GUDO-513988 format. One line per 10 residues: their letters; for each residue x, y, z of N, C-alpha, C. Coordinates in steps of 0.1 Angstrom, whole numbers, plus 5000, padded with zeros to 4 digits. Last residue first. Layout:
a	X Y Z X Y Z X Y Z  ...
# end
This chain:
lhlahglarl	6777 3148 3791 6778 3146 3776 6774 3132 3772  6780 3150 3818 6772 3160 3811 6774 3159 3796  6796 3130 3828 6783 3131 3833 6774 3140 3825  6817 3105 3814 6814 3119 3815 6799 3120 3819  6830 3078 3816 6817 3082 3822 6816 3096 3825  6856 3070 3808 6844 3064 3802 6831 3068 3808  6878 3083 3815 6875 3071 3823 6863 3064 3818  6875 3105 3799 6887 3096 3796 6885 3083 3803  6854 3117 3812 6852 3111 3799 6863 3102 3795  6867 3126 3835 6857 3116 3836 6854 3109 3822
aaeqvaeglt	6884 3145 3823 6890 3134 3830 6880 3122 3831  6865 3163 3814 6874 3157 3804 6880 3144 3810  6852 3170 3838 6845 3162 3828 6854 3156 3818  6872 3185 3850 6868 3173 3856 6861 3164 3846  6873 3206 3831 6885 3199 3834 6881 3185 3840  6847 3217 3832 6851 3210 3820 6864 3202 3822  6847 3230 3856 6840 3217 3855 6844 3209 3843  6860 3254 3852 6868 3243 3857 6861 3229 3857  6840 3272 3847 6847 3266 3835 6855 3254 3839  6813 3266 3869 6826 3272 3866 6831 3265 3853
phahitggid	6786 3268 3891 6790 3266 3877 6803 3273 3874  6805 3245 3909 6795 3247 3899 6788 3260 3901  6837 3233 3917 6826 3242 3919 6817 3244 3907  6845 3198 3918 6847 3211 3911 6835 3220 3913  6859 3174 3937 6846 3181 3935 6850 3195 3929  6878 3148 3922 6878 3161 3929 6865 3169 3926  6877 3127 3906 6872 3125 3919 6872 3138 3928  6890 3134 3883 6876 3131 3882 6870 3130 3896  6916 3138 3893 6909 3149 3888 6894 3146 3887  6922 3112 3901 6924 3123 3911 6916 3135 3906
elqagmelsq	6918 3096 3878 6909 3094 3890 6910 3106 3900  6940 3104 3863 6926 3108 3858 6916 3106 3870  6966 3114 3885 6959 3105 3876 6945 3110 3873  6993 3137 3890 6979 3133 3892 6975 3123 3881  7019 3147 3897 7017 3133 3892 7003 3128 3892  7022 3172 3904 7019 3163 3915 7017 3149 3910  7027 3184 3879 7038 3185 3889 7035 3175 3900  7001 3181 3868 7012 3174 3862 7024 3173 3872  6986 3198 3884 6982 3183 3883 6994 3175 3878  6998 3223 3879 6998 3217 3892 6995 3202 3892
afatslesvg	6991 3228 3853 7005 3226 3856 7006 3219 3870  6962 3230 3856 6968 3220 3847 6983 3217 3851  6960 3251 3873 6955 3238 3877 6961 3227 3869  6971 3271 3857 6977 3268 3870 6973 3254 3875  6953 3273 3835 6967 3269 3833 6974 3264 3846  6929 3285 3837 6930 3271 3841 6944 3265 3840  6932 3310 3828 6931 3309 3843 6931 3294 3847  6930 3308 3801 6943 3311 3807 6943 3308 3822  6903 3305 3794 6911 3293 3798 6925 3295 3803  6885 3326 3787 6891 3326 3800 6899 3313 3804
vgvaqwgviv	6870 3307 3762 6870 3319 3769 6876 3317 3783  6893 3283 3746 6880 3288 3750 6881 3301 3758  6911 3254 3748 6908 3266 3740 6894 3271 3743  6936 3234 3763 6923 3240 3763 6923 3252 3754  6954 3205 3773 6952 3216 3764 6938 3221 3765  6977 3186 3792 6964 3193 3791 6964 3203 3780  6995 3155 3799 6993 3168 3792 6978 3173 3793  6997 3133 3814 7009 3138 3808 7007 3152 3801  6984 3116 3842 6982 3126 3832 6995 3132 3827  6982 3081 3845 6989 3094 3849 6988 3104 3838
hndrravvrv	6970 3057 3839 6962 3069 3840 6969 3081 3845  6985 3035 3834 6984 3038 3848 6975 3051 3850  6982 3029 3807 6985 3018 3816 6982 3022 3831  6977 3052 3792 6966 3042 3793 6969 3032 3804  6984 3085 3803 6989 3072 3799 6977 3061 3801  6965 3112 3789 6969 3104 3800 6974 3090 3796  6954 3144 3782 6962 3133 3776 6968 3125 3788  6925 3163 3777 6934 3157 3786 6941 3145 3779  6910 3194 3768 6915 3181 3764 6926 3176 3774  6882 3215 3766 6894 3211 3774 6897 3196 3770
fgskseltma	6871 3237 3740 6871 3225 3748 6883 3224 3757  6851 3259 3718 6863 3254 3725 6861 3242 3733  6823 3280 3722 6833 3273 3714 6844 3269 3723  6805 3294 3737 6804 3280 3738 6814 3273 3729  6800 3322 3753 6811 3316 3746 6810 3301 3748  6784 3337 3771 6782 3338 3756 6794 3332 3748  6786 3330 3797 6796 3340 3792 6795 3342 3777  6768 3310 3799 6764 3323 3806 6774 3334 3802  6782 3290 3787 6770 3295 3781 6766 3309 3786  6802 3285 3806 6806 3290 3793 6793 3296 3785
rgnaafpfss	6786 3274 3826 6793 3287 3828 6797 3293 3815  6777 3249 3815 6768 3260 3818 6774 3274 3820  6790 3232 3788 6793 3238 3801 6785 3250 3804  6789 3222 3763 6781 3215 3773 6784 3220 3787  6806 3238 3749 6792 3239 3745 6783 3231 3755  6831 3231 3756 6824 3241 3764 6810 3243 3761  6836 3195 3755 6833 3208 3749 6827 3218 3758  6864 3176 3764 6850 3180 3768 6847 3194 3763  6884 3148 3753 6880 3162 3753 6866 3164 3758  6911 3126 3756 6897 3129 3758 6894 3144 3759
vicdlgaara	6932 3100 3750 6930 3114 3747 6915 3117 3748  6954 3078 3764 6940 3081 3763 6939 3096 3761  6984 3065 3749 6977 3074 3758 6962 3074 3754  7015 3051 3749 7001 3047 3746 6992 3055 3755  7044 3068 3739 7034 3065 3749 7021 3061 3743  7064 3076 3722 7062 3062 3723 7052 3058 3734  7067 3102 3716 7075 3097 3728 7073 3083 3730  7048 3105 3697 7062 3106 3693 7071 3101 3704  7025 3105 3714 7027 3094 3704 7042 3094 3700  7029 3129 3727 7029 3117 3735 7031 3105 3726
edptqgvvvl	7027 3147 3706 7040 3146 3713 7040 3133 3721  7000 3144 3698 7011 3140 3689 7024 3139 3696  6987 3152 3722 6985 3139 3717 6997 3135 3708  7011 3172 3741 7000 3171 3733 6998 3156 3728  7024 3174 3774 7025 3168 3761 7011 3168 3754  7023 3205 3792 7027 3192 3790 7026 3187 3776  6998 3227 3782 7006 3223 3794 7010 3208 3792  6984 3254 3765 6990 3241 3764 7000 3238 3775  6956 3273 3758 6965 3269 3768 6971 3255 3764  6940 3302 3744 6945 3289 3742 6956 3285 3752
epdtfcvaai	6910 3322 3740 6923 3319 3746 6927 3305 3744  6893 3328 3708 6894 3325 3723 6908 3322 3727  6915 3353 3708 6901 3351 3711 6896 3340 3702  6947 3350 3726 6939 3352 3714 6924 3352 3718  6968 3346 3744 6957 3354 3747 6950 3359 3735  6982 3315 3749 6980 3325 3738 6967 3333 3742  7005 3301 3771 6992 3306 3769 6992 3316 3757  7020 3272 3784 7021 3283 3774 7007 3287 3771  7035 3260 3814 7023 3264 3807 7026 3274 3796  7057 3235 3817 7056 3249 3818 7045 3253 3809
atpnferskg	7063 3205 3836 7057 3212 3825 7057 3227 3828  7081 3197 3855 7074 3187 3847 7068 3193 3835  7113 3214 3858 7098 3213 3859 7092 3202 3851  7140 3216 3870 7135 3204 3863 7119 3204 3864  7167 3230 3881 7155 3235 3873 7150 3223 3865  7176 3224 3915 7178 3223 3900 7165 3226 3893  7194 3230 3946 7182 3232 3937 7186 3228 3923  7204 3235 3977 7205 3225 3967 7192 3226 3958  7219 3267 3988 7208 3257 3988 7210 3247 3976  7237 3287 3986 7241 3274 3992 7231 3264 3992
sileavmegq	7231 3310 3973 7230 3311 3988 7235 3298 3995  7231 3302 3948 7242 3310 3952 7242 3311 3967  7206 3288 3948 7219 3281 3945 7231 3289 3951  7189 3309 3950 7190 3300 3961 7203 3291 3960  7192 3322 3926 7195 3329 3938 7197 3320 3950  7183 3302 3909 7197 3306 3908 7201 3313 3921  7156 3301 3915 7164 3290 3918 7179 3294 3918  7147 3326 3906 7145 3322 3920 7155 3311 3924  7153 3323 3879 7159 3333 3887 7159 3330 3902  7135 3303 3871 7150 3301 3870 7157 3311 3879
amarhalmpe	7111 3316 3875 7114 3304 3882 7129 3301 3882  7113 3337 3857 7111 3340 3871 7115 3328 3879  7115 3324 3832 7126 3332 3836 7125 3334 3851  7089 3312 3831 7101 3304 3832 7113 3311 3837  7073 3335 3830 7072 3327 3842 7084 3316 3843  7080 3345 3805 7084 3353 3816 7083 3344 3829  7094 3324 3780 7082 3328 3788 7087 3334 3801  7105 3308 3756 7107 3322 3760 7094 3327 3767  7115 3275 3762 7104 3284 3758 7107 3298 3764  7144 3286 3743 7130 3283 3745 7127 3274 3757
gsldgiayvn	7172 3305 3757 7164 3298 3747 7150 3295 3750  7185 3321 3774 7189 3307 3774 7180 3298 3765  7173 3345 3771 7187 3344 3767 7192 3329 3766  7149 3342 3784 7149 3341 3770 7163 3340 3764  7162 3328 3815 7151 3335 3807 7154 3333 3792  7197 3330 3823 7183 3326 3826 7174 3333 3816  7229 3319 3831 7221 3325 3821 7206 3321 3823  7258 3324 3852 7245 3318 3849 7238 3326 3838  7290 3317 3864 7282 3325 3854 7270 3318 3850  7304 3299 3879 7298 3310 3885 7291 3320 3876
hmstqcrhdi	7324 3289 3851 7321 3287 3865 7315 3300 3871  7310 3286 3819 7320 3293 3828 7315 3292 3842  7289 3275 3806 7302 3268 3805 7313 3274 3813  7263 3283 3830 7269 3283 3816 7281 3275 3817  7236 3270 3849 7250 3274 3848 7255 3273 3834  7210 3262 3853 7212 3274 3846 7226 3279 3846  7210 3237 3862 7210 3247 3873 7212 3261 3867  7211 3220 3841 7199 3220 3848 7199 3229 3860  7230 3243 3819 7227 3230 3824 7214 3231 3833  7230 3261 3787 7230 3260 3802 7227 3246 3806
kisagnmalg	7241 3282 3761 7239 3268 3766 7240 3268 3781  7224 3309 3748 7235 3304 3757 7231 3291 3762  7211 3309 3714 7210 3311 3728 7222 3305 3736  7213 3301 3688 7214 3316 3691 7214 3319 3706  7229 3271 3695 7223 3279 3685 7224 3294 3688  7240 3273 3723 7231 3263 3718 7223 3271 3707  7275 3279 3732 7262 3283 3728 7253 3271 3723  7298 3285 3758 7293 3276 3748 7278 3280 3745  7314 3318 3759 7305 3308 3764 7301 3298 3753  7332 3340 3759 7335 3327 3751 7327 3316 3756
laelnwgqtn	7332 3364 3770 7332 3353 3779 7334 3340 3772  7331 3383 3750 7343 3383 3758 7344 3370 3767  7306 3382 3739 7316 3374 3733 7329 3373 3741  7291 3401 3752 7290 3387 3756 7301 3379 3751  7289 3429 3749 7302 3422 3749 7302 3408 3754  7265 3440 3744 7270 3441 3758 7283 3432 3760  7256 3436 3718 7256 3450 3723 7262 3451 3737  7236 3406 3717 7244 3416 3710 7244 3429 3719  7217 3388 3725 7231 3385 3728 7241 3396 3723  7187 3381 3732 7194 3394 3731 7209 3392 3735
pkrgvavlvq	7172 3356 3712 7179 3360 3724 7187 3372 3722  7142 3366 3694 7155 3359 3695 7163 3364 3707  7108 3361 3682 7118 3368 3690 7131 3360 3691  7084 3367 3655 7091 3359 3666 7101 3368 3673  7072 3382 3637 7076 3369 3632 7084 3362 3643  7056 3407 3632 7055 3399 3644 7059 3384 3641  7051 3438 3620 7060 3427 3618 7061 3419 3632  7025 3454 3607 7030 3450 3620 7039 3437 3617  7020 3481 3586 7024 3467 3586 7030 3464 3600  6994 3504 3577 7005 3500 3586 7008 3485 3584
dtelnltdgn	6978 3507 3556 6983 3519 3563 6994 3516 3572  6978 3490 3524 6977 3491 3538 6981 3504 3544  6973 3468 3497 6974 3481 3502 6971 3482 3517  6992 3443 3484 6982 3445 3494 6983 3460 3499  6998 3426 3456 7001 3440 3461 6990 3444 3471  7010 3394 3450 6999 3402 3454 7004 3416 3459  7023 3374 3425 7027 3384 3435 7015 3393 3437  7020 3338 3421 7016 3352 3418 7021 3361 3429  7025 3313 3429 7036 3320 3423 7033 3334 3419  7006 3300 3444 7007 3297 3430 7017 3305 3422
palvqltnsk	7009 3311 3470 7013 3297 3467 7014 3294 3452  7021 3345 3465 7011 3336 3468 7016 3322 3465  7040 3370 3481 7041 3359 3471 7031 3348 3474  7034 3404 3484 7033 3391 3490 7033 3380 3479  7042 3437 3492 7043 3426 3481 7043 3413 3488  7022 3462 3504 7030 3451 3508 7030 3440 3496  7021 3497 3497 7016 3483 3494 7026 3473 3498  7024 3525 3495 7019 3518 3507 7013 3505 3505  7035 3537 3474 7021 3533 3472 7015 3526 3485  7060 3542 3484 7053 3552 3476 7038 3549 3476
fdfgqvshkl	7070 3519 3496 7066 3531 3505 7059 3541 3497  7064 3487 3492 7066 3499 3484 7061 3511 3492  7081 3459 3506 7071 3470 3508 7074 3482 3499  7084 3423 3500 7089 3437 3503 7078 3446 3504  7075 3397 3503 7086 3400 3493 7092 3414 3496  7063 3372 3524 7065 3386 3521 7077 3388 3513  7043 3344 3514 7055 3349 3519 7057 3364 3515  7016 3322 3523 7021 3334 3516 7033 3339 3522  7002 3304 3537 7012 3299 3527 7016 3310 3518  6974 3326 3541 6982 3315 3545 6990 3309 3534
yltvglkkle	6960 3353 3548 6968 3349 3537 6978 3338 3541  6929 3362 3561 6941 3353 3562 6947 3350 3549  6912 3389 3574 6916 3382 3562 6929 3374 3564  6887 3390 3598 6901 3391 3596 6905 3383 3583  6861 3390 3607 6863 3396 3594 6878 3398 3591  6852 3376 3629 6856 3390 3631 6859 3397 3617  6849 3350 3618 6838 3357 3623 6840 3372 3624  6876 3344 3613 6867 3345 3602 6855 3353 3606  6885 3343 3639 6891 3353 3630 6882 3355 3618  6870 3322 3648 6867 3335 3654 6873 3346 3645
dhvpqtlead	6882 3300 3634 6868 3303 3632 6864 3318 3637  6908 3301 3645 6906 3303 3631 6891 3307 3628  6901 3294 3671 6907 3307 3669 6905 3311 3654  6892 3267 3667 6882 3278 3672 6888 3292 3671  6916 3255 3657 6905 3257 3648 6895 3268 3654  6937 3249 3674 6937 3262 3668 6924 3265 3660  6933 3222 3681 6933 3232 3691 6932 3247 3686  6935 3209 3657 6922 3208 3664 6921 3219 3675  6962 3214 3649 6951 3220 3642 6937 3220 3649  6986 3222 3675 6979 3213 3666 6966 3219 3660
yaplireqae	7010 3249 3673 7000 3241 3680 6992 3232 3670  7027 3263 3657 7033 3256 3668 7023 3247 3675  7011 3278 3640 7016 3265 3635 7023 3257 3646  6990 3299 3641 6995 3293 3653 7001 3279 3649  6973 3291 3609 6977 3300 3620 6983 3292 3632  6988 3272 3582 6977 3276 3591 6983 3285 3602  7009 3268 3566 6996 3265 3560 6985 3268 3569  7033 3296 3569 7028 3283 3571 7014 3281 3566  7034 3324 3565 7041 3315 3556 7037 3301 3557  7008 3347 3567 7016 3337 3574 7021 3327 3564
vvsveaglkr	6993 3377 3573 7001 3370 3563 7010 3360 3571  6962 3390 3579 6974 3383 3585 6980 3375 3574  6945 3422 3581 6949 3410 3573 6961 3404 3580  6919 3442 3593 6931 3435 3596 6933 3423 3586  6907 3474 3597 6906 3462 3588 6919 3455 3589  6901 3485 3631 6909 3484 3619 6905 3472 3610  6886 3484 3655 6880 3490 3643 6889 3490 3630  6893 3470 3677 6893 3485 3678 6889 3492 3666  6892 3445 3667 6881 3449 3676 6881 3464 3679  6916 3446 3653 6903 3444 3645 6892 3448 3654
yaiglelgiy	6934 3449 3673 6933 3460 3664 6920 3458 3656  6931 3423 3685 6929 3435 3693 6926 3447 3683  6940 3406 3665 6926 3405 3669 6922 3418 3677  6967 3415 3663 6958 3416 3652 6943 3415 3656  6977 3408 3688 6976 3422 3685 6967 3424 3673  6974 3379 3687 6969 3387 3699 6967 3402 3695  6987 3374 3663 6973 3372 3664 6967 3379 3676  7014 3381 3668 7007 3387 3657 6992 3385 3658  7019 3364 3690 7021 3378 3691 7013 3385 3681  7015 3337 3681 7006 3343 3691 7008 3358 3693
gggvvilrkp	7017 3338 3644 7019 3333 3657 7012 3340 3668  7016 3348 3618 7004 3342 3624 7006 3335 3637  7030 3375 3602 7032 3365 3613 7020 3361 3620  7022 3406 3598 7031 3396 3592 7035 3387 3603  6992 3422 3594 7001 3416 3604 7009 3405 3597  6981 3453 3582 6985 3439 3578 6995 3434 3589  6954 3474 3586 6966 3469 3592 6969 3455 3587  6936 3504 3580 6940 3491 3575 6954 3487 3581  6933 3526 3596 6921 3520 3589 6924 3506 3584  6948 3526 3628 6949 3527 3614 6936 3521 3608
vskpalaets	6942 3546 3656 6939 3532 3650 6939 3533 3635  6969 3565 3670 6956 3564 3663 6954 3550 3659  6990 3561 3684 6985 3574 3685 6971 3575 3679  6997 3530 3702 6992 3537 3690 6988 3551 3694  7015 3512 3716 7014 3526 3719 7009 3534 3708  7018 3487 3706 7012 3488 3719 7011 3502 3724  7031 3490 3682 7016 3486 3681 7010 3488 3695  7057 3495 3689 7049 3507 3684 7034 3503 3684  7063 3469 3697 7065 3480 3706 7056 3492 3702  7059 3452 3675 7049 3451 3686 7051 3463 3696
siipggiplm	7068 3474 3648 7070 3462 3656 7059 3462 3667  7059 3487 3616 7060 3488 3630 7063 3474 3636  7059 3507 3588 7064 3494 3593 7067 3495 3608  7055 3534 3583 7043 3525 3584 7047 3511 3588  7083 3543 3600 7072 3548 3592 7060 3539 3594  7101 3513 3608 7101 3527 3606 7089 3532 3597  7119 3484 3602 7110 3491 3611 7112 3506 3609  7122 3469 3570 7128 3477 3581 7118 3485 3589  7116 3444 3555 7106 3452 3561 7113 3459 3573  7136 3428 3545 7128 3435 3535 7117 3444 3541
plnvsksgta	7147 3418 3569 7155 3427 3561 7146 3435 3551  7128 3416 3598 7129 3411 3584 7136 3422 3576  7136 3409 3632 7133 3419 3621 7135 3412 3608  7124 3397 3662 7131 3393 3650 7127 3403 3639  7127 3415 3693 7119 3411 3681 7128 3407 3669  7147 3400 3719 7142 3411 3711 7135 3406 3699  7152 3389 3753 7152 3387 3739 7147 3400 3732  7173 3389 3783 7161 3387 3776 7162 3385 3761  7195 3391 3799 7193 3402 3790 7180 3400 3781  7208 3380 3822 7193 3380 3821 7189 3391 3811
lvlhecqirt	7233 3364 3838 7230 3371 3825 7215 3369 3823  7250 3368 3868 7237 3362 3862 7234 3371 3849  7279 3359 3885 7273 3368 3874 7261 3361 3868  7296 3361 3915 7286 3354 3907 7280 3364 3897  7314 3380 3925 7317 3366 3926 7308 3357 3917  7324 3410 3908 7314 3401 3915 7320 3387 3916  7328 3445 3903 7334 3432 3904 7326 3423 3913  7323 3471 3881 7317 3463 3891 7323 3449 3891  7331 3504 3874 7334 3490 3873 7329 3482 3884  7317 3532 3859 7317 3524 3871 7321 3510 3867
dgvevtkgdi	7312 3549 3838 7325 3550 3844 7326 3543 3857  7292 3525 3822 7297 3539 3821 7311 3540 3828  7298 3497 3837 7286 3505 3833 7290 3519 3834  7315 3466 3833 7316 3481 3834 7302 3487 3829  7323 3437 3852 7314 3444 3842 7315 3459 3844  7338 3407 3860 7339 3421 3859 7330 3427 3848  7339 3380 3860 7337 3386 3873 7338 3401 3872  7343 3372 3834 7333 3365 3842 7331 3371 3855  7350 3404 3819 7352 3390 3820 7342 3384 3829  7334 3426 3808 7349 3425 3807 7354 3411 3808
vkawgqivqv	7304 3436 3794 7311 3425 3801 7326 3426 3798  7287 3464 3801 7297 3459 3791 7305 3449 3799  7254 3477 3804 7265 3469 3809 7274 3465 3798  7240 3508 3806 7242 3497 3798 7255 3490 3802  7220 3519 3835 7230 3520 3825 7232 3507 3817  7215 3522 3869 7209 3524 3856 7220 3527 3845  7216 3498 3893 7224 3508 3886 7218 3509 3872  7204 3491 3925 7201 3491 3911 7209 3502 3904  7210 3469 3951 7215 3482 3945 7212 3481 3930  7187 3457 3973 7193 3454 3960 7197 3468 3955
knkkllaavg	7172 3455 3997 7185 3461 3997 7193 3457 3985  7145 3450 3996 7154 3438 3998 7169 3442 3996  7134 3474 3990 7131 3468 4003 7140 3456 4006  7143 3478 3964 7149 3486 3975 7146 3480 3989  7128 3458 3951 7143 3458 3951 7149 3466 3962  7102 3468 3956 7106 3455 3962 7121 3453 3962  7103 3493 3942 7101 3493 3957 7106 3479 3963  7106 3483 3916 7117 3492 3922 7116 3492 3937  7081 3471 3914 7094 3463 3913 7105 3471 3919  7064 3493 3915 7063 3482 3926 7076 3474 3925
ttlrdvigdk	7070 3506 3892 7073 3512 3905 7073 3502 3916  7060 3487 3874 7075 3489 3874 7079 3497 3887  7033 3489 3881 7040 3476 3882 7055 3478 3883  7026 3515 3875 7024 3510 3889 7032 3497 3891  7033 3517 3848 7040 3525 3858 7038 3519 3872  7014 3499 3837 7028 3496 3835 7036 3504 3846  6990 3514 3843 6992 3500 3848 7007 3496 3848  6995 3536 3828 6994 3537 3842 6996 3524 3849  6994 3527 3802 7007 3532 3807 7007 3533 3823  6967 3522 3800 6977 3511 3799 6990 3515 3805
wevskgidlt	6958 3549 3801 6954 3539 3811 6963 3527 3812  6969 3559 3778 6973 3565 3791 6969 3555 3802  6957 3544 3759 6971 3542 3761 6975 3548 3774  6931 3554 3762 6933 3540 3764 6948 3537 3767  6934 3581 3756 6931 3578 3770 6933 3563 3772  6940 3577 3728 6950 3583 3737 6947 3580 3752  6917 3567 3718 6928 3557 3719 6939 3564 3728  6886 3569 3724 6897 3578 3726 6910 3570 3728  6859 3559 3705 6871 3554 3712 6881 3566 3712  6823 3555 3709 6835 3561 3703 6847 3558 3711
pasvsiglas	6794 3534 3703 6805 3539 3712 6816 3547 3703  6760 3540 3697 6773 3535 3692 6785 3542 3699  6741 3535 3727 6744 3542 3715 6758 3537 3710  6727 3503 3737 6734 3515 3740 6737 3522 3727  6710 3477 3753 6709 3486 3742 6717 3499 3745  6706 3444 3762 6713 3456 3764 6713 3465 3752  6697 3418 3758 6687 3429 3761 6693 3442 3764  6713 3399 3751 6712 3401 3765 6702 3412 3768  6716 3399 3724 6707 3389 3729 6705 3391 3744  6718 3429 3707 6723 3422 3719 6712 3412 3724
hqshqqtqhf	6730 3448 3681 6721 3438 3685 6726 3430 3697  6743 3474 3684 6737 3469 3671 6726 3459 3674  6754 3480 3708 6748 3491 3700 6741 3487 3688  6766 3457 3715 6753 3460 3722 6746 3472 3715  6788 3457 3699 6778 3447 3697 6765 3451 3703  6802 3479 3711 6797 3480 3697 6786 3470 3694  6808 3467 3735 6799 3478 3735 6793 3481 3721  6826 3447 3726 6813 3443 3732 6803 3455 3732  6847 3464 3717 6840 3455 3707 6826 3451 3713  6855 3476 3740 6850 3484 3729 6842 3476 3720
qeavhilaks	6864 3454 3754 6853 3462 3760 6847 3471 3749  6885 3445 3737 6873 3436 3740 6861 3444 3745  6903 3466 3738 6897 3462 3725 6884 3454 3727  6910 3466 3765 6904 3478 3759 6896 3474 3746  6923 3441 3765 6911 3443 3774 6903 3455 3768  6944 3444 3748 6934 3434 3745 6921 3437 3753  6958 3463 3763 6952 3467 3750 6942 3457 3746  6966 3446 3785 6958 3458 3787 6951 3463 3774  6981 3428 3772 6969 3423 3778 6960 3435 3781  7002 3444 3764 6994 3438 3754 6981 3433 3760
picginlctg	7014 3453 3789 7006 3463 3780 6998 3456 3769  7023 3426 3798 7013 3434 3805 7006 3445 3796  7041 3415 3777 7030 3408 3783 7019 3417 3789  7055 3443 3765 7051 3430 3761 7039 3425 3768  7068 3466 3774 7064 3465 3760 7060 3451 3755  7070 3463 3803 7070 3476 3796 7064 3476 3781  7070 3437 3813 7062 3447 3819 7060 3460 3811  7086 3424 3793 7073 3419 3797 7064 3430 3803  7110 3437 3789 7100 3436 3778 7087 3433 3784  7117 3450 3822 7120 3445 3809 7109 3445 3799
glsqgevlit	7116 3458 3848 7104 3450 3843 7107 3445 3830  7130 3491 3846 7128 3478 3853 7115 3471 3848  7140 3504 3814 7131 3504 3826 7131 3491 3833  7173 3501 3805 7161 3508 3803 7152 3509 3815  7195 3488 3816 7197 3499 3807 7185 3507 3804  7204 3477 3848 7194 3477 3837 7195 3490 3829  7219 3456 3871 7221 3466 3861 7210 3465 3850  7220 3451 3906 7212 3448 3893 7215 3460 3884  7238 3435 3931 7237 3447 3922 7230 3443 3910  7238 3422 3964 7234 3421 3950 7233 3435 3943
siglqgaria	7246 3401 3989 7249 3414 3984 7247 3414 3969  7221 3381 4003 7232 3381 3994 7234 3396 3989  7199 3375 4019 7211 3382 4025 7223 3383 4016  7177 3365 4008 7186 3355 4014 7199 3362 4019  7165 3387 3997 7158 3380 4009 7168 3370 4016  7182 3391 3976 7182 3401 3987 7175 3395 3999  7176 3370 3960 7189 3370 3966 7190 3380 3977  7150 3377 3953 7152 3364 3962 7166 3365 3968  7155 3400 3939 7146 3400 3951 7149 3388 3960  7172 3390 3918 7176 3400 3927 7168 3401 3940
tvyggpgggi	7154 3373 3904 7167 3368 3910 7172 3377 3921  7135 3391 3897 7132 3381 3906 7144 3375 3913  7149 3407 3878 7145 3413 3891 7141 3402 3901  7156 3387 3858 7166 3394 3866 7161 3400 3879  7131 3378 3849 7141 3369 3854 7151 3376 3863  7117 3402 3842 7111 3392 3851 7122 3383 3857  7145 3425 3838 7132 3419 3834 7128 3410 3845  7170 3437 3840 7160 3439 3851 7146 3435 3847  7204 3428 3835 7190 3427 3830 7180 3428 3841  7228 3412 3851 7226 3421 3840 7212 3419 3834
illtthltqm	7237 3411 3885 7227 3406 3875 7227 3417 3864  7260 3399 3907 7257 3409 3898 7248 3404 3887  7268 3392 3941 7260 3388 3929 7258 3400 3920  7286 3404 3958 7286 3389 3957 7279 3385 3944  7306 3432 3948 7294 3426 3952 7295 3411 3951  7322 3464 3946 7323 3449 3948 7310 3444 3953  7331 3490 3923 7322 3484 3933 7324 3469 3934  7352 3516 3915 7350 3502 3915 7341 3497 3926  7353 3545 3893 7350 3539 3906 7348 3524 3905  7377 3560 3873 7366 3550 3873 7365 3544 3887
# end
């Protein structure tokens, strides 16, 4: 067995791991990155990027179908057809370009990448096949994996998001188990691709992690698209002979729902199994590894970042943590203390939450002004044929410091940066209201929400 020595060893080549490695390389730190599958992790390969690509395909196909039937824009085309194989090939091309780019960046920054599955021996030793690696600092970045349901084992007609992102054909009927962001993003995409879609959710409404006012436009769009919702319903099992999903209704009746495929999308959990994490005996926080404000675990010089360290499980959180850890190892003084981390649902319409919602502000004992501005009064939204949704601001009543932003509507994911930036800079309502926003843009609704909170919205 050969033995390698390095200053920094990273287990996991997802967004958190590869950003840690790149920044460490920039800082001149001897770095080895171990990855068992493809660089880029879940996000680049079977998550964020491919799902957005499939959502784009679905939207383009759906819009073309609309133009073939009736278009207020005066566009008339023949009924479109879909070659899902070519769609998947296009999506895979994007993934390949991004993962190849990550590999090039790691090479550029002199990071040694070892392909294989890591086995932790102790806090300074890891084995990968017949190679032993000894390090001074160990970063754990193994990410997360889909939560499976015992009564719905993945296989055949039962699929996870991984299989849903690489379809060989579009099923006639699809049932999505889980009304969270993963289930709804993919469910809406499949509906626009032509499948009959139903969503089974145990809670009383979709996207239960967000408030009802914010999710209502998404609920309305699901109804418009013809997606059937089974709310407050729980899954009992699946009959493979008849291809029916057994679902328990609120009144106690059992429904037998016929389908061609069932997509299980009930959440994700930290990936703590299969690489001998238990050898470290780290302090845990539930299913995730417990960390401090520098992402340090209970063992000296061992760090955990990204989904492995718990919620929020977001790629951009993992990247920020990884960059910080690399700088800490280089001797810089840093800590992970963001004012807010944006959460985005790429549903139709899109949904963004940054900072505190009205309910969270109240629970924290804050007396706040809450103000919304509807996209129905925004010229740019009208030109995009999307008037539903709004921008909402939450600000302290005493000093007008903004503590939260929420938005639902077309393209609002692109507003998330401005929202997060205003919170990080401690902006007040007057700062946003007094900033000249370009016209016509969706961003004008941000300014108008602030102006309305001050009592003088201009276009409402």
